[in-house]
Steps between C-alpha positions, in 0.01 A plus 500: 500500500799271552783590737505674836168681565452610864165614629434866592342518845479880514567756224363803319537624142512883489396627161601858443390755238688834491372815332613856452217731586656851494804717536492491885267421785470699822466211743374711791215634305432156342479356844230749601302420178464124549296317765628401845622161375850629431838546664838637420718195419865477588678175412430249772835339579541136592874523504756734653495839338591852611215740565590716204418220251159622378318648210536869474219595539293205619254385238127489586330158534134484405299183538236456230243232454406316180343181388706176536642391162526138408845417339477139398477296830596802707311804616613852603395656830243778495735746677754678281794701621564824311818698567521865396847651443589867495672477159165435326482121509233266637549125561202259537567163658271197496560195730440139413541242781720209405476145623581177321782361281772745396477380138151658473660847516629466148139487374396786731790710387394453134139599575618817684727611210326805344176389662233719332244467775728618776647766281158650418391482865822660626463786257140547613615523861769749408242711312267496803790596734612781263153648510526514879851640527476715187571836686835363628621383157701728277393448132284194572500253216537117497785408270452236231810339646467250781716232664375177649703274728436188711665413826449142616567493870529147638482520881526128569523158330417152622877430478770695680769638263266446198627814324853371489386166361283673237801684365712190505247240373234706309663817368296493173178503699616799698596682178163427347333673793732806473457521118128418489572236240415130559680409172834646609767230468819674381779455749633838413173665574466309822834615615430861403156494683671372815804727487371785727492352849515674841480344844534639847526176697509126443119467501406766254564568126367748247518442127442810283401490131336729248147359525487376856699438820486208742552579867567197734448675830249511781512879529589716201316836506828692453602270218176549319519880560837518326382292209190714473711817490727360236194423283368856554845636414506301174143638418591857565826478307324357200229759519761784533702354210188494284421858582852609416487312168179681402647840607828448308312413184268802538770758587743368239234570243469854651873547484512424133176681403549823309328801659205646294529847630624710804170464692495123450871479575491686831169378644522136409871466575464666840215254583712206384793618711283531804363150439846357459628671815203381701533139366872509591429597859206261546691212342811565712294523823300183425823318415657601830184430701468150357862418569503656850167380642643214687813479709668155515840587641559314825289194430728276284239237436247738362765696312612172332140411424438841338825456300376163367166646405663804334725259308211295383301808390803670338431813704852631437441487127175693540681753721773555229232530229315767688813694592610495135155622384503777762838622369367484144198703611729753656698521180187566303399764746839675468481490119150631487578779745809595300307493170224717654752742641669526160170549328397774742829680453469474120140632520617792711783576258244514215287738702801724556588495135139588400493781752829642370371466141176684594706775677698549174203482265233691685657856458488452123140367507347777711508765228319277263241409755433857609524642146783743592763398245 
């Protein structure tokens, strides 16, 4: 490729697949269920950060082994890092060592985009792990939704200050890596791909996009952890949004359905109200757990990094959508509860009327029944 093309001396591509596997996971019990090759995993800080900047609670790190996968001219390592989070999410991360010209990453990024082999293998690993930690998972089920993301960490180049020169002299190449598209040429797309930038010092830079991120830094565990969490948050919000969509459609039909009789009315409506109430509580708790699992106040670099990832993923739009649907669900609950209460009251009124009628009619019927008229 023409233009500036520095050589990567040391780098790693981290390929992440995120899944929702249940309503919640008891990490203490899960830790007891897996083998000894685990540890509780706080964020490892390379930069100044207060002690209270951590996940709440710490996720569980499980190291799994799998066959190495050939991705073009590259190969994954046989060791896979799986992170288990208390809000029901699991993240599987493959590592691919990087050496050689930076331009080659554009091709690798394309090969990794929706890679079927890694997707199938990661799902298999999650299924195996779920069998092991099954007792600790509330409502275990692997969602059809998943999120994949790639973080290209470049630890060192053959040329000092190469990342600055890449942005100045080869911005299209950098955008192609971020967008997993070697045919990308539009200046507008290039500018958009490069718009989310965060740096802590003069020698590091992180570029965040929808498909991938590029981290020019020798030590970036905390950076990758924040990006991993943002991806998980997107997954969980998408999953919750889908659940609410299905529930709203189902309960709206129930709201407009005409009752076929008092037994059907009271039993089915009561069941539906209980289901809606339970869904409201579970959805609200999951929503709060997702948004409060990580504390970033006090570390301005990581807070800015998370803001850039949230902006790229449109997390605020997902938040608003879920809050709006939770309010709609609450409105349906109130209307169904009111309709049920009114129906019960009307049913009781009819019973009273019938009893009064019987009280008036029975004295006249008794002589005819007994033959004493």
